[in-house]
Backbone as JSON Lines, residues from 0, in Angstrom:
{"i":0,"aa":"M","n":[115.21,-0.31,-27.98],"ca":[115.59,1.15,-28.26],"c":[116.26,0.87,-26.81]}
{"i":1,"aa":"S","n":[116.49,2.06,-27.1],"ca":[117.45,2.29,-25.2],"c":[116.52,3.38,-24.67]}
{"i":2,"aa":"V","n":[116.37,3.3,-23.35],"ca":[115.71,4.87,-23.33],"c":[116.15,6.2,-23.6]}
{"i":3,"aa":"L","n":[116.99,7.0,-23.54],"ca":[117.78,7.81,-23.98],"c":[117.22,8.26,-25.66]}
{"i":4,"aa":"T","n":[117.5,7.24,-26.34],"ca":[116.04,7.21,-27.92],"c":[114.9,7.32,-28.26]}
{"i":5,"aa":"R","n":[114.52,6.54,-26.32],"ca":[113.0,7.07,-26.71],"c":[112.63,8.05,-26.18]}
{"i":6,"aa":"L","n":[113.06,8.71,-25.25],"ca":[112.97,10.6,-24.57],"c":[113.9,11.11,-25.6]}
{"i":7,"aa":"E","n":[114.88,10.91,-26.22],"ca":[115.21,11.7,-27.8],"c":[113.86,11.65,-28.81]}
{"i":8,"aa":"K","n":[113.43,11.04,-28.74],"ca":[112.04,10.64,-30.06],"c":[111.08,11.08,-29.75]}
{"i":9,"aa":"R","n":[110.84,11.38,-28.56],"ca":[109.54,11.74,-27.51],"c":[109.29,12.94,-27.22]}
{"i":10,"aa":"L","n":[111.08,13.55,-27.28],"ca":[111.2,14.67,-26.81],"c":[111.23,16.35,-28.79]}
{"i":11,"aa":"R","n":[110.47,14.84,-29.68],"ca":[111.03,15.65,-30.91],"c":[109.82,15.46,-31.41]}
{"i":12,"aa":"D","n":[109.2,14.85,-30.72],"ca":[107.2,14.59,-30.76],"c":[106.47,15.58,-30.15]}
{"i":13,"aa":"K","n":[106.43,15.46,-29.34],"ca":[105.48,16.41,-28.24],"c":[105.51,17.65,-27.86]}
{"i":14,"aa":"A","n":[104.23,18.22,-28.18],"ca":[104.22,18.93,-27.32],"c":[104.16,19.74,-25.86]}
{"i":15,"aa":"K","n":[104.41,20.87,-25.59],"ca":[105.29,21.76,-24.39],"c":[104.31,21.81,-23.66]}
{"i":16,"aa":"P","n":[103.53,21.13,-22.63],"ca":[102.32,21.89,-21.94],"c":[102.47,21.94,-20.7]}
{"i":17,"aa":"R","n":[102.07,22.41,-20.76],"ca":[102.65,24.2,-18.96],"c":[102.27,23.3,-18.54]}
{"i":18,"aa":"L","n":[102.04,22.7,-16.82],"ca":[101.94,22.88,-15.46],"c":[101.69,23.62,-14.95]}
{"i":19,"aa":"E","n":[100.79,22.9,-13.67],"ca":[100.83,23.61,-12.48],"c":[101.4,23.38,-10.89]}
{"i":20,"aa":"E","n":[101.86,22.57,-11.54],"ca":[102.58,21.78,-9.98],"c":[103.99,22.03,-9.9]}
{"i":21,"aa":"R","n":[104.57,22.28,-8.73],"ca":[106.22,22.63,-9.36],"c":[106.85,21.06,-8.42]}
{"i":22,"aa":"L","n":[107.88,20.58,-8.51],"ca":[108.42,19.59,-7.94],"c":[110.21,19.88,-8.54]}
{"i":23,"aa":"T","n":[110.46,19.85,-7.09],"ca":[112.01,20.18,-6.37],"c":[112.37,19.03,-6.74]}
{"i":24,"aa":"L","n":[114.16,19.54,-6.72],"ca":[114.56,17.37,-6.23],"c":[116.86,18.88,-6.62]}
{"i":25,"aa":"R","n":[117.35,18.06,-6.65],"ca":[118.88,17.89,-6.46],"c":[119.89,17.3,-7.51]}
{"i":26,"aa":"L","n":[120.39,17.72,-7.95],"ca":[120.81,17.09,-8.74],"c":[122.88,17.3,-8.66]}
{"i":27,"aa":"D","n":[123.31,15.88,-8.94],"ca":[124.8,15.8,-8.57],"c":[125.54,16.96,-9.95]}
{"i":28,"aa":"P","n":[126.4,18.29,-9.84],"ca":[126.71,19.21,-11.21],"c":[126.55,18.12,-11.95]}
{"i":29,"aa":"A","n":[127.92,16.64,-12.2],"ca":[128.04,16.54,-13.36],"c":[126.33,15.66,-14.27]}
{"i":30,"aa":"T","n":[125.34,15.23,-12.94],"ca":[124.09,15.01,-13.92],"c":[123.37,16.19,-14.56]}
{"i":31,"aa":"Y","n":[123.55,17.62,-13.88],"ca":[122.77,18.51,-14.29],"c":[123.54,18.89,-15.18]}
{"i":32,"aa":"S","n":[124.75,19.09,-15.71],"ca":[124.94,19.37,-16.88],"c":[125.03,18.59,-18.2]}
{"i":33,"aa":"A","n":[124.77,17.63,-17.71],"ca":[124.44,16.26,-18.87],"c":[123.18,16.64,-19.25]}
{"i":34,"aa":"L","n":[122.24,16.71,-18.47],"ca":[121.02,17.04,-18.68],"c":[120.35,18.07,-19.54]}
{"i":35,"aa":"E","n":[121.35,19.06,-19.08],"ca":[121.23,20.49,-19.48],"c":[121.68,20.32,-21.01]}
{"i":36,"aa":"A","n":[122.21,20.22,-21.36],"ca":[122.83,19.89,-22.41],"c":[122.46,18.54,-23.52]}
{"i":37,"aa":"L","n":[121.08,17.84,-22.71],"ca":[121.07,17.27,-23.56],"c":[119.36,18.28,-23.79]}
{"i":38,"aa":"A","n":[118.64,18.72,-23.1],"ca":[118.1,19.75,-22.85],"c":[117.88,21.04,-24.43]}
{"i":39,"aa":"R","n":[119.1,21.37,-24.43],"ca":[119.77,22.15,-25.02],"c":[119.11,21.9,-26.39]}
{"i":40,"aa":"E","n":[120.21,20.7,-26.44],"ca":[120.22,20.13,-27.64],"c":[118.81,20.11,-28.63]}
{"i":41,"aa":"H","n":[117.74,19.82,-27.82],"ca":[116.2,19.64,-27.97],"c":[115.81,21.02,-28.76]}
{"i":42,"aa":"G","n":[116.37,21.96,-27.99],"ca":[116.41,23.39,-27.98],"c":[114.82,23.7,-26.6]}
{"i":43,"aa":"M","n":[114.78,22.87,-25.56],"ca":[113.87,23.27,-24.37],"c":[114.55,23.3,-23.23]}
{"i":44,"aa":"T","n":[113.9,23.55,-21.97],"ca":[114.41,23.92,-20.75],"c":[114.58,22.31,-20.21]}
{"i":45,"aa":"L","n":[115.79,22.87,-19.27],"ca":[115.94,21.32,-18.36],"c":[114.31,21.03,-17.8]}
{"i":46,"aa":"S","n":[113.85,21.92,-17.49],"ca":[112.38,21.81,-16.4],"c":[111.9,20.61,-17.49]}
{"i":47,"aa":"E","n":[111.71,21.43,-18.75],"ca":[110.69,20.31,-20.06],"c":[110.94,19.27,-19.98]}
{"i":48,"aa":"L","n":[113.03,18.63,-19.86],"ca":[112.89,17.58,-20.26],"c":[112.75,17.08,-18.67]}
{"i":49,"aa":"A","n":[113.19,17.26,-17.98],"ca":[112.28,16.53,-16.75],"c":[110.95,15.68,-16.36]}
{"i":50,"aa":"R","n":[110.16,16.85,-17.04],"ca":[109.31,16.47,-17.06],"c":[108.86,15.57,-18.06]}
{"i":51,"aa":"E","n":[109.57,15.74,-19.34],"ca":[108.26,14.39,-20.08],"c":[109.38,13.16,-19.52]}
{"i":52,"aa":"A","n":[110.52,13.26,-19.55],"ca":[111.44,12.09,-18.82],"c":[110.2,11.76,-17.39]}
{"i":53,"aa":"L","n":[110.07,12.15,-16.81],"ca":[109.35,11.3,-15.15],"c":[107.59,11.19,-15.66]}
{"i":54,"aa":"T","n":[107.08,11.72,-16.66],"ca":[105.83,11.11,-17.23],"c":[105.94,10.02,-18.0]}
{"i":55,"aa":"M","n":[107.4,9.99,-19.21],"ca":[107.41,8.91,-19.23],"c":[107.43,7.44,-18.86]}
{"i":56,"aa":"L","n":[108.22,7.84,-17.52],"ca":[108.16,7.16,-16.47],"c":[106.72,6.3,-15.49]}
{"i":57,"aa":"A","n":[105.69,7.18,-15.2],"ca":[104.91,7.25,-14.58],"c":[104.12,6.26,-15.61]}
{"i":58,"aa":"E","n":[104.34,6.62,-17.14],"ca":[102.69,5.81,-17.91],"c":[103.78,4.7,-17.66]}
{"i":59,"aa":"E","n":[105.07,4.16,-17.83],"ca":[105.45,2.98,-18.03],"c":[105.05,2.64,-16.09]}
{"i":60,"aa":"Y","n":[105.23,2.79,-15.75],"ca":[104.21,2.12,-14.42],"c":[102.91,1.98,-14.23]}
{"i":61,"aa":"R","n":[102.26,2.88,-14.78],"ca":[100.65,2.27,-14.95],"c":[100.63,1.62,-15.69]}
{"i":62,"aa":"A","n":[101.17,1.24,-16.64],"ca":[101.13,-0.09,-17.48],"c":[101.54,-0.86,-16.98]}
{"i":63,"aa":"K","n":[102.52,-0.73,-16.29],"ca":[102.74,-2.21,-16.09],"c":[102.1,-2.88,-14.99]}
{"i":64,"aa":"T","n":[101.32,-1.94,-14.22],"ca":[100.68,-2.08,-13.41],"c":[99.48,-2.52,-13.45]}
{"i":65,"aa":"A","n":[98.62,-1.94,-14.32],"ca":[97.42,-2.63,-15.37],"c":[97.51,-4.13,-16.09]}
{"i":66,"aa":"K","n":[99.16,-4.01,-16.43],"ca":[99.55,-5.11,-16.99],"c":[99.36,-6.34,-15.63]}
{"i":67,"aa":"E","n":[99.92,-6.31,-15.13],"ca":[99.11,-7.21,-13.5],"c":[97.76,-7.67,-13.16]}
{"i":68,"aa":"R","n":[97.36,-6.47,-13.12],"ca":[95.9,-6.29,-12.81],"c":[95.58,-7.36,-13.54]}
{"i":69,"aa":"T","n":[95.96,-7.25,-15.01],"ca":[94.95,-8.14,-15.88],"c":[95.14,-9.77,-16.34]}
{"i":70,"aa":"Q","n":[96.37,-9.75,-14.89],"ca":[97.19,-11.67,-14.79],"c":[96.34,-11.65,-13.81]}
{"i":71,"aa":"E","n":[95.62,-10.9,-12.89],"ca":[95.76,-12.02,-11.69],"c":[94.51,-12.95,-11.97]}
{"i":72,"aa":"L","n":[93.82,-14.06,-11.3],"ca":[93.68,-14.91,-11.04],"c":[91.27,-14.29,-11.67]}
{"i":73,"aa":"P","n":[91.0,-15.0,-12.62],"ca":[89.88,-14.31,-12.51],"c":[88.86,-14.51,-11.57]}
{"i":74,"aa":"N","n":[88.7,-15.69,-10.87],"ca":[87.97,-15.59,-10.14],"c":[88.72,-15.06,-8.55]}
{"i":75,"aa":"E","n":[89.21,-14.47,-8.96],"ca":[89.54,-13.48,-7.39],"c":[89.27,-12.7,-6.83]}
{"i":76,"aa":"Q","n":[88.17,-12.56,-5.65],"ca":[87.07,-11.99,-5.6],"c":[88.12,-10.87,-4.33]}
{"i":77,"aa":"P","n":[88.34,-9.34,-4.8],"ca":[88.64,-8.49,-3.59],"c":[88.25,-8.77,-2.2]}
{"i":78,"aa":"Q","n":[88.63,-8.27,-1.16],"ca":[88.3,-8.67,0.27],"c":[88.46,-6.82,0.52]}
{"i":79,"aa":"G","n":[87.14,-6.43,0.56],"ca":[87.51,-5.08,1.03],"c":[87.9,-3.88,0.11]}
{"i":80,"aa":"P","n":[87.42,-2.72,0.27],"ca":[88.44,-1.94,-0.95],"c":[89.24,-2.44,-2.11]}
{"i":81,"aa":"S","n":[89.09,-1.41,-2.93],"ca":[89.87,-1.71,-4.02],"c":[90.98,-1.29,-3.66]}
{"i":82,"aa":"E","n":[92.38,-1.31,-3.8],"ca":[93.25,-0.8,-3.64],"c":[94.13,-0.38,-5.11]}
{"i":83,"aa":"E","n":[93.65,-0.14,-6.11],"ca":[94.24,-0.11,-7.67],"c":[94.7,1.28,-7.92]}
{"i":84,"aa":"P","n":[95.52,1.85,-8.56],"ca":[95.98,3.22,-7.9],"c":[95.08,4.15,-9.12]}
{"i":85,"aa":"S","n":[96.0,5.08,-8.6],"ca":[94.53,6.29,-9.2],"c":[95.35,6.77,-10.51]}
{"i":86,"aa":"D","n":[94.63,6.95,-11.71],"ca":[95.04,7.85,-13.13],"c":[96.52,8.4,-12.49]}
{"i":87,"aa":"T","n":[97.03,8.91,-12.02],"ca":[98.34,9.59,-11.17],"c":[99.04,9.41,-10.18]}
{"i":88,"aa":"P","n":[99.48,7.89,-10.19],"ca":[100.02,6.73,-8.61],"c":[100.92,8.22,-7.93]}
{"i":89,"aa":"P","n":[100.87,8.16,-6.61],"ca":[102.52,8.96,-6.24],"c":[103.7,8.25,-6.23]}
{"i":90,"aa":"L","n":[103.85,8.59,-7.15],"ca":[105.1,7.73,-7.4],"c":[106.77,8.99,-6.9]}
{"i":91,"aa":"F","n":[106.21,10.18,-6.68],"ca":[107.17,10.68,-5.76],"c":[106.8,11.68,-4.34]}
{"i":92,"aa":"S","n":[105.71,10.88,-3.67],"ca":[104.88,11.52,-2.82],"c":[106.01,11.7,-1.83]}
{"i":93,"aa":"G","n":[107.33,10.78,-1.61],"ca":[108.23,11.98,-0.48],"c":[109.2,13.22,-0.92]}
{"i":94,"aa":"A","n":[108.94,13.91,-2.27],"ca":[109.81,14.82,-2.94],"c":[109.3,16.06,-2.65]}
{"i":95,"aa":"A","n":[109.91,16.66,-2.45],"ca":[109.43,18.56,-1.92],"c":[109.32,18.45,-2.96]}
{"i":96,"aa":"Q","n":[108.29,19.8,-2.66],"ca":[107.72,20.57,-3.56],"c":[107.33,22.27,-3.23]}
{"i":97,"aa":"E","n":[107.66,22.88,-3.77],"ca":[106.92,24.24,-3.31],"c":[105.39,24.28,-4.23]}
């Protein structure tokens, strides 16, 4: 299933939670127009669409890192403090926030 198909299915099924933090990013006009049209098609704002897409990416990243951790050798002992990612990895730590 393509990413777009999965995103569209998720947008239809998902509730619209309100968040407390803001993320600001710049898009080229063609990308902005395409995303705005997709959001409109699903009766949502561009911000809601972007939030869903970024949430999906973060979930896939967390699942991938969890899978990689379970594939480590069972006899392997950590050296020093754990470097496991938190529940919310800093995927966009360099992004401008308001």
